[in-house]
C-alpha positions, -999 to 999 in steps of 0.1 A, spaced: 402 60 790 407 46 755 439 28 747 454 34 713 448 5 688 479 -17 683 479 -41 655 495 -76 655 522 -81 629 498 -102 608 471 -76 609 496 -49 600 509 -69 571 473 -74 558 465 -37 562 497 -27 544 489 -52 516 455 -36 511 471 -1 512 493 -12 483 463 -20 461 456 -57 467 419 -53 476 405 -89 474 408 -117 499 425 -141 474 449 -114 463 459 -108 499 464 -145 506 485 -148 474 507 -118 482 512 -125 519 513 -163 518 488 -164 547 460 -189 547 423 -180 545 418 -190 581 441 -162 591 433 -135 564 395 -135 566 391 -133 604 418 -105 604 398 -87 576 367 -88 598 386 -74 628 401 -47 607 367 -37 594 351 -39 629 379 -15 641 371 8 612 406 5 597 393 -9 564 359 -7 546 345 -32 522 319 -33 495 307 -60 472 317 -56 436 290 -51 409 306 -66 379 306 -102 391 271 -110 377 280 -96 343 312 -117 343 292 -148 354 312 -155 386 306 -151 423 309 -115 437 340 -105 457 344 -81 485 366 -51 477 386 -38 507 401 -3 511 420 13 539 403 41 558 419 73 570 422 59 605 437 27 590 464 47 573 472 65 605 474 32 624 495 17 596 521 44 600 525 35 637 526 -2 629 554 2 604 574 21 631 566 -7 655 574 -35 630 603 -23 609 604 -57 591 571 -47 574 591 -24 551 609 -54 536 579 -77 536 556 -52 519 543 -62 486 549 -39 457 521 -15 449 498 -27 422 497 -6 391 466 16 390 440 10 363 439 -28 364 
């Protein structure tokens, strides 16, 4: 029998950060204050568990810089996030403000 997926506080914070429009690893580290050694393994686990999806951006070559992965929350990720916010009420106060669309 499958157990429901339960996120750690750190994974829930990262998932919530992505859901608010911060979709690149460095943005997530900047907003949460978490180090890369915490963020990137958590991103891999969240993607493995199908809570987020990633794709490499296309515009990096045109802008003459290394490509970045763009992360977005899946439908399942949004469902799990709702449960995580109930489990960790502090997330509401730690949540980054949503990025303005169109940036």
